[in-house]
N, CA, C and O atoms as CSV, one atom per row, in Angstrom:
chain,resi,resn,atom,element,x,y,z
A,1,UNK,N,N,-27.679,85.782,20.919
A,1,UNK,CA,C,-27.570,85.261,19.687
A,1,UNK,C,C,-28.654,85.034,18.666
A,1,UNK,O,O,-29.816,84.737,18.943
A,2,UNK,N,N,-28.220,85.182,17.605
A,2,UNK,CA,C,-29.241,84.663,16.219
A,2,UNK,C,C,-29.136,83.712,16.305
A,2,UNK,O,O,-28.285,83.112,16.961
A,3,UNK,N,N,-30.203,83.180,15.490
A,3,UNK,CA,C,-30.139,81.401,15.080
A,3,UNK,C,C,-28.885,81.412,14.235
A,3,UNK,O,O,-28.296,80.337,14.349
A,4,UNK,N,N,-28.377,82.120,13.559
A,4,UNK,CA,C,-27.068,81.706,12.876
A,4,UNK,C,C,-26.108,81.279,13.496
A,4,UNK,O,O,-25.484,80.221,13.421
A,5,UNK,N,N,-25.981,82.469,14.342
A,5,UNK,CA,C,-25.200,82.546,16.057
A,5,UNK,C,C,-24.880,81.085,16.168
A,5,UNK,O,O,-23.844,80.433,16.041
A,6,UNK,N,N,-25.898,80.850,16.398
A,6,UNK,CA,C,-26.237,79.033,17.691
A,6,UNK,C,C,-26.085,78.222,16.102
A,6,UNK,O,O,-24.956,77.748,15.979
A,7,UNK,N,N,-26.561,78.092,15.462
A,7,UNK,CA,C,-26.151,76.940,13.676
A,7,UNK,C,C,-24.890,76.879,14.238
A,7,UNK,O,O,-24.486,76.050,15.054
A,8,UNK,N,N,-24.167,78.009,13.644
A,8,UNK,CA,C,-22.239,78.103,13.761
A,8,UNK,C,C,-21.617,77.534,15.154
A,8,UNK,O,O,-20.608,76.836,15.253
A,9,UNK,N,N,-22.330,77.927,16.051
A,9,UNK,CA,C,-21.348,77.245,17.281
A,9,UNK,C,C,-21.931,75.683,17.623
A,9,UNK,O,O,-21.321,75.057,18.489
A,10,UNK,N,N,-23.002,75.096,17.018
A,10,UNK,CA,C,-23.618,73.740,16.782
A,10,UNK,C,C,-22.467,73.293,16.363
A,10,UNK,O,O,-21.699,72.725,17.140
A,11,UNK,N,N,-22.194,73.473,15.141
A,11,UNK,CA,C,-21.407,73.103,14.035
A,11,UNK,C,C,-20.152,73.074,14.284
A,11,UNK,O,O,-19.334,72.322,13.755
A,12,UNK,N,N,-19.836,74.343,15.553
A,12,UNK,CA,C,-18.111,74.285,15.422
A,12,UNK,C,C,-18.172,72.994,16.706
A,12,UNK,O,O,-17.483,71.974,16.713
A,13,UNK,N,N,-18.882,73.273,17.416
A,13,UNK,CA,C,-19.356,72.092,18.775
A,13,UNK,C,C,-19.095,70.997,18.074
A,13,UNK,O,O,-17.964,70.529,18.199
A,14,UNK,N,N,-20.025,70.340,17.200
A,14,UNK,CA,C,-19.597,68.991,16.785
A,14,UNK,C,C,-18.443,68.554,15.709
A,14,UNK,O,O,-18.224,67.385,15.389
A,15,UNK,N,N,-17.941,69.373,15.348
A,15,UNK,CA,C,-16.258,69.248,14.617
A,15,UNK,C,C,-15.370,68.789,16.012
A,15,UNK,O,O,-15.039,67.651,16.344
A,16,UNK,N,N,-15.150,69.878,16.592
A,16,UNK,CA,C,-14.485,69.823,17.518
A,16,UNK,C,C,-14.225,68.221,18.358
A,16,UNK,O,O,-13.225,67.534,18.568
A,17,UNK,N,N,-15.674,68.086,18.677
A,17,UNK,CA,C,-16.591,66.223,19.146
A,17,UNK,C,C,-15.667,65.359,18.374
A,17,UNK,O,O,-14.751,64.611,18.715
A,18,UNK,N,N,-16.219,65.709,17.148
A,18,UNK,CA,C,-15.564,64.672,15.876
A,18,UNK,C,C,-14.046,64.516,16.241
A,18,UNK,O,O,-13.492,63.499,16.659
A,19,UNK,N,N,-13.438,65.874,15.965
A,19,UNK,CA,C,-11.654,65.538,16.142
A,19,UNK,C,C,-11.222,64.814,16.957
A,19,UNK,O,O,-10.471,63.850,16.811
A,20,UNK,N,N,-11.952,65.499,18.431
A,20,UNK,CA,C,-11.563,64.425,19.875
A,20,UNK,C,C,-11.551,63.090,19.550
A,20,UNK,O,O,-10.671,62.435,20.109
A,21,UNK,N,N,-12.417,62.403,18.666
A,21,UNK,CA,C,-12.634,61.305,18.528
A,21,UNK,C,C,-12.366,60.706,17.485
A,21,UNK,O,O,-12.472,59.479,17.462
A,22,UNK,N,N,-11.990,61.350,16.466
A,22,UNK,CA,C,-11.128,61.040,15.340
A,22,UNK,C,C,-9.553,60.649,15.736
A,22,UNK,O,O,-8.863,59.702,15.357
A,23,UNK,N,N,-9.241,61.806,16.695
A,23,UNK,CA,C,-7.653,61.848,17.212
A,23,UNK,C,C,-7.424,60.810,18.044
A,23,UNK,O,O,-6.228,60.524,18.089
A,24,UNK,N,N,-8.398,59.869,18.989
A,24,UNK,CA,C,-8.194,58.997,19.273
A,24,UNK,C,C,-7.912,57.285,19.075
A,24,UNK,O,O,-7.258,56.394,19.617
A,25,UNK,N,N,-8.822,57.460,17.974
A,25,UNK,CA,C,-8.931,56.263,16.731
A,25,UNK,C,C,-7.402,56.291,16.219
A,25,UNK,O,O,-6.648,55.322,16.134
A,26,UNK,N,N,-7.108,57.716,15.880
A,26,UNK,CA,C,-6.128,57.900,15.006
A,26,UNK,C,C,-4.911,57.785,15.576
A,26,UNK,O,O,-4.022,57.628,14.739
A,27,UNK,N,N,-4.526,57.808,16.770
A,27,UNK,CA,C,-3.131,58.055,17.637
A,27,UNK,C,C,-1.960,56.856,16.953
A,27,UNK,O,O,-0.804,57.261,16.830
A,28,UNK,N,N,-2.129,56.074,16.720
A,28,UNK,CA,C,-1.259,55.194,16.421
A,28,UNK,C,C,-0.504,55.308,15.403
A,28,UNK,O,O,0.723,55.267,15.306
A,29,UNK,N,N,-1.848,55.550,14.147
A,29,UNK,CA,C,-1.680,56.859,13.016
A,29,UNK,C,C,-0.404,57.574,12.964
A,29,UNK,O,O,0.562,57.544,12.203
A,30,UNK,N,N,-0.725,58.250,14.059
A,30,UNK,CA,C,-0.276,59.482,13.760
A,30,UNK,C,C,1.284,58.903,14.356
A,30,UNK,O,O,2.207,59.399,13.709
A,31,UNK,N,N,1.636,58.164,15.215
A,31,UNK,CA,C,2.688,57.817,15.761
A,31,UNK,C,C,3.408,57.366,14.490
A,31,UNK,O,O,4.420,57.998,14.189
A,32,UNK,N,N,2.999,56.301,13.662
A,32,UNK,CA,C,3.829,56.290,12.523
A,32,UNK,C,C,3.886,57.083,11.338
A,32,UNK,O,O,4.793,56.932,10.519
A,33,UNK,N,N,2.990,57.901,11.202
A,33,UNK,CA,C,2.818,58.813,9.624
A,33,UNK,C,C,3.947,59.690,10.392
A,33,UNK,O,O,4.647,60.289,9.575
A,34,UNK,N,N,4.311,59.927,11.728
A,34,UNK,CA,C,5.561,61.000,12.088
A,34,UNK,C,C,6.668,60.843,11.465
A,34,UNK,O,O,7.376,61.741,11.010
A,35,UNK,N,N,6.921,59.276,11.409
A,35,UNK,CA,C,8.352,58.776,10.913
A,35,UNK,C,C,8.489,58.252,9.806
A,35,UNK,O,O,9.587,57.937,9.347
A,36,UNK,N,N,7.512,58.105,9.289
A,36,UNK,CA,C,7.229,57.744,7.327
A,36,UNK,C,C,7.533,59.096,7.137
A,36,UNK,O,O,8.651,59.140,6.623
A,37,UNK,N,N,6.871,60.752,7.378
A,37,UNK,CA,C,7.123,61.546,6.510
A,37,UNK,C,C,8.230,62.109,6.709
A,37,UNK,O,O,8.844,62.569,5.746
A,38,UNK,N,N,8.909,62.233,8.445
A,38,UNK,CA,C,9.951,62.857,8.553
A,38,UNK,C,C,11.314,61.719,7.701
A,38,UNK,O,O,12.148,62.254,6.970
A,39,UNK,N,N,11.329,60.695,7.864
A,39,UNK,CA,C,12.533,59.763,7.061
A,39,UNK,C,C,12.612,59.568,5.882
A,39,UNK,O,O,13.676,59.710,5.280
A,40,UNK,N,N,11.108,59.072,5.105
A,40,UNK,CA,C,10.611,58.765,4.173
A,40,UNK,C,C,10.680,59.765,2.980
A,40,UNK,O,O,10.867,59.358,1.833
A,41,UNK,N,N,10.509,61.204,3.306
A,41,UNK,CA,C,10.581,61.528,1.884
A,41,UNK,C,C,11.705,62.113,1.676
A,41,UNK,O,O,11.873,62.396,0.490
A,42,UNK,N,N,12.873,62.522,2.647
A,42,UNK,CA,C,14.320,62.443,1.958
A,42,UNK,C,C,14.988,61.080,1.377
A,42,UNK,O,O,15.828,60.964,0.486
A,43,UNK,N,N,14.190,59.838,2.358
A,43,UNK,CA,C,14.589,58.681,1.283
A,43,UNK,C,C,14.502,58.462,-0.227
A,43,UNK,O,O,15.264,58.102,-1.124
A,44,UNK,N,N,13.118,58.875,-0.091
A,44,UNK,CA,C,12.542,58.921,-1.412
A,44,UNK,C,C,13.483,59.549,-2.438
A,44,UNK,O,O,14.122,59.003,-3.337
A,45,UNK,N,N,13.426,60.548,-2.161
A,45,UNK,CA,C,14.631,61.514,-2.968
A,45,UNK,C,C,15.318,60.906,-3.346
A,45,UNK,O,O,15.396,60.691,-4.556
A,46,UNK,N,N,16.121,60.362,-2.445
A,46,UNK,CA,C,17.720,59.583,-2.616
A,46,UNK,C,C,17.493,58.226,-3.599
A,46,UNK,O,O,18.383,57.734,-4.292
A,47,UNK,N,N,16.490,57.869,-3.533
A,47,UNK,CA,C,16.000,56.404,-4.133
A,47,UNK,C,C,15.888,57.307,-5.565
A,47,UNK,O,O,16.748,56.906,-6.349
A,48,UNK,N,N,15.243,58.183,-6.014
A,48,UNK,CA,C,14.653,58.378,-7.401
A,48,UNK,C,C,15.794,59.099,-7.968
A,48,UNK,O,O,15.926,58.951,-9.183
A,49,UNK,N,N,16.845,60.014,-7.243
A,49,UNK,CA,C,17.972,60.082,-7.795
A,49,UNK,C,C,19.367,59.358,-8.417
A,49,UNK,O,O,19.997,59.373,-9.475
A,50,UNK,N,N,19.453,58.690,-7.039
A,50,UNK,CA,C,20.787,57.796,-7.146
A,50,UNK,C,C,20.470,56.567,-7.997
A,50,UNK,O,O,20.914,56.338,-9.122
A,51,UNK,N,N,19.447,55.648,-7.124
A,51,UNK,CA,C,18.953,54.522,-7.709
A,51,UNK,C,C,18.147,54.457,-9.335
A,51,UNK,O,O,18.612,53.785,-10.255
A,52,UNK,N,N,17.162,55.102,-9.428
A,52,UNK,CA,C,16.397,55.063,-10.458
A,52,UNK,C,C,16.041,56.315,-10.929
A,52,UNK,O,O,14.948,56.800,-10.634
A,53,UNK,N,N,17.029,57.026,-11.794
A,53,UNK,CA,C,16.986,58.640,-11.767
A,53,UNK,C,C,15.932,59.109,-12.353
A,53,UNK,O,O,15.441,58.455,-13.273
A,54,UNK,N,N,15.261,60.539,-11.889
A,54,UNK,CA,C,14.383,60.532,-12.625
A,54,UNK,C,C,14.339,62.392,-12.572
A,54,UNK,O,O,14.619,63.196,-11.683
A,55,UNK,N,N,13.698,62.586,-14.399
A,55,UNK,CA,C,14.320,64.036,-13.998
A,55,UNK,C,C,13.753,65.095,-13.457
A,55,UNK,O,O,14.112,66.272,-13.494
A,56,UNK,N,N,12.476,64.399,-12.748
A,56,UNK,CA,C,11.864,65.960,-12.514
A,56,UNK,C,C,11.959,65.635,-10.911
A,56,UNK,O,O,10.875,65.839,-10.364
A,57,UNK,N,N,12.990,65.179,-10.016
A,57,UNK,CA,C,12.805,65.400,-8.613
A,57,UNK,C,C,13.460,66.246,-8.671
A,57,UNK,O,O,14.327,66.594,-9.473
A,58,UNK,N,N,12.869,66.843,-7.342
A,58,UNK,CA,C,13.665,68.145,-6.881
A,58,UNK,C,C,13.726,67.918,-5.113
A,58,UNK,O,O,12.786,67.416,-4.497
A,59,UNK,N,N,14.807,68.314,-4.558
A,59,UNK,CA,C,15.343,68.120,-3.524
A,59,UNK,C,C,14.941,69.066,-2.499
A,59,UNK,O,O,14.903,68.597,-1.361
A,60,UNK,N,N,14.602,70.406,-2.650
A,60,UNK,CA,C,13.958,71.515,-2.267
A,60,UNK,C,C,12.740,70.764,-2.102
A,60,UNK,O,O,12.741,70.424,-0.919
A,61,UNK,N,N,11.970,70.440,-2.517
A,61,UNK,CA,C,10.451,69.793,-2.256
A,61,UNK,C,C,10.470,68.450,-1.318
A,61,UNK,O,O,9.611,68.475,-0.436
A,62,UNK,N,N,11.122,67.528,-1.343
A,62,UNK,CA,C,11.462,66.168,-0.731
A,62,UNK,C,C,11.997,66.825,0.497
A,62,UNK,O,O,11.222,66.680,1.442
A,63,UNK,N,N,12.976,67.439,0.759
A,63,UNK,CA,C,13.776,67.844,2.065
A,63,UNK,C,C,12.483,68.894,2.659
A,63,UNK,O,O,12.184,68.517,3.793
A,64,UNK,N,N,11.794,69.873,2.299
A,64,UNK,CA,C,10.755,70.256,2.729
A,64,UNK,C,C,9.881,69.557,3.423
A,64,UNK,O,O,9.770,69.440,4.644
A,65,UNK,N,N,8.874,68.806,2.010
A,65,UNK,CA,C,8.134,67.846,2.568
A,65,UNK,C,C,8.291,67.075,4.005
A,65,UNK,O,O,7.348,66.579,4.621
A,66,UNK,N,N,9.462,67.070,4.363
A,66,UNK,CA,C,10.201,65.781,5.180
A,66,UNK,C,C,10.394,67.052,6.494
A,66,UNK,O,O,9.811,66.675,7.510
A,67,UNK,N,N,10.951,68.186,6.634
A,67,UNK,CA,C,10.706,69.616,7.288
A,67,UNK,C,C,9.448,69.629,7.777
A,67,UNK,O,O,9.466,69.763,9.001
A,68,UNK,N,N,8.107,69.524,7.213
A,68,UNK,CA,C,6.629,69.671,7.450
A,68,UNK,C,C,6.306,68.718,8.597
A,68,UNK,O,O,5.426,68.953,9.424
A,69,UNK,N,N,6.829,67.973,8.595
A,69,UNK,CA,C,6.670,66.655,9.613
A,69,UNK,C,C,7.192,67.000,10.945
A,69,UNK,O,O,6.708,66.303,11.837
A,70,UNK,N,N,8.093,67.931,11.349
A,70,UNK,CA,C,8.634,67.986,11.990
A,70,UNK,C,C,7.541,68.117,13.479
A,70,UNK,O,O,7.619,67.432,14.498
A,71,UNK,N,N,6.522,69.263,13.160
A,71,UNK,CA,C,5.510,68.970,14.226
A,71,UNK,C,C,4.538,68.051,15.216
A,71,UNK,O,O,4.017,68.139,16.328
A,72,UNK,N,N,4.634,67.027,14.008
A,72,UNK,CA,C,4.263,65.175,14.015
A,72,UNK,C,C,5.420,64.903,14.969
A,72,UNK,O,O,4.913,64.124,15.776
A,73,UNK,N,N,6.571,65.082,15.306
A,73,UNK,CA,C,7.283,64.458,16.155
A,73,UNK,C,C,7.662,64.978,17.495
A,73,UNK,O,O,8.646,64.859,18.225
A,74,UNK,N,N,6.321,65.710,17.560
A,74,UNK,CA,C,6.328,65.964,19.374
A,74,UNK,C,C,5.085,66.522,19.208
A,74,UNK,O,O,4.829,67.717,19.358
A,75,UNK,N,N,4.124,65.448,18.823
A,75,UNK,CA,C,2.750,65.245,19.003
A,75,UNK,C,C,2.505,65.263,20.209
A,75,UNK,O,O,1.844,66.190,20.677
A,76,UNK,N,N,3.086,64.012,21.175
A,76,UNK,CA,C,2.546,64.079,22.457
A,76,UNK,C,C,2.564,64.840,23.632
A,76,UNK,O,O,1.955,64.649,24.684
A,77,UNK,N,N,3.746,66.186,23.149
A,77,UNK,CA,C,3.971,67.167,24.025
A,77,UNK,C,C,2.730,67.982,24.142
A,77,UNK,O,O,2.162,68.387,25.157
A,78,UNK,N,N,2.434,68.133,22.898
A,78,UNK,CA,C,1.300,69.818,22.949
A,78,UNK,C,C,-0.192,69.631,24.228
A,78,UNK,O,O,-0.520,68.669,24.924
A,79,UNK,N,N,-0.541,70.444,24.143
A,79,UNK,CA,C,-1.418,70.397,25.517
A,79,UNK,C,C,-2.743,69.667,24.755
A,79,UNK,O,O,-2.863,69.654,23.530
A,80,UNK,N,N,-3.297,69.323,25.286
A,80,UNK,CA,C,-4.565,68.192,25.166
A,80,UNK,C,C,-5.171,68.829,24.430
A,80,UNK,O,O,-4.987,68.385,23.297
A,81,UNK,N,N,-5.999,69.884,24.428
A,81,UNK,CA,C,-7.086,70.608,23.804
A,81,UNK,C,C,-6.829,70.729,22.912
A,81,UNK,O,O,-7.741,70.642,22.090
A,82,UNK,N,N,-5.331,71.034,22.359
A,82,UNK,CA,C,-4.898,70.976,20.569
A,82,UNK,C,C,-4.689,69.673,20.241
A,82,UNK,O,O,-5.050,69.154,19.184
A,83,UNK,N,N,-4.192,69.212,21.007
A,83,UNK,CA,C,-3.616,67.941,19.915
A,83,UNK,C,C,-5.407,67.476,19.151
A,83,UNK,O,O,-5.414,67.521,17.921
A,84,UNK,N,N,-6.464,67.164,19.670
A,84,UNK,CA,C,-7.512,66.571,18.412
A,84,UNK,C,C,-7.178,67.550,17.378
A,84,UNK,O,O,-8.073,67.376,16.551
A,85,UNK,N,N,-6.186,68.754,16.807
A,85,UNK,CA,C,-6.344,69.752,15.567
A,85,UNK,C,C,-5.326,69.248,14.760
A,85,UNK,O,O,-5.266,69.580,13.576
A,86,UNK,N,N,-4.382,68.360,15.343
A,86,UNK,CA,C,-3.207,67.487,14.637
A,86,UNK,C,C,-3.908,67.061,13.690
A,86,UNK,O,O,-3.726,67.613,12.605
A,87,UNK,N,N,-4.932,65.953,13.770
A,87,UNK,CA,C,-6.441,65.607,12.301
A,87,UNK,C,C,-6.175,66.079,11.448
A,87,UNK,O,O,-5.663,65.453,10.520
A,88,UNK,N,N,-6.455,67.653,11.383
A,88,UNK,CA,C,-6.480,68.659,9.966
A,88,UNK,C,C,-4.987,68.750,10.084
A,88,UNK,O,O,-4.504,68.076,9.174
A,89,UNK,N,N,-4.491,69.041,10.477
A,89,UNK,CA,C,-2.686,68.965,9.828
A,89,UNK,C,C,-2.606,68.027,9.050
A,89,UNK,O,O,-1.536,67.773,8.497
């Protein structure tokens, strides 16, 4: 392997180790964020259309944002080697 290959491999190894440590520190935050994202975006839409109407609210955008948090609902069931990558998501 060339020196560039070693550099890339070392960088990738450090990245994986950082993500593992970061996941361990932020596991509680991920647990809270999954419910905030899942329920918060649709609730935010209702607040801004019913209680305080705003002309720029988009139902599609709010509900798509809420749906994008579905993978977080099941993060504890992911394989162990995949869990650190959740921080990138």
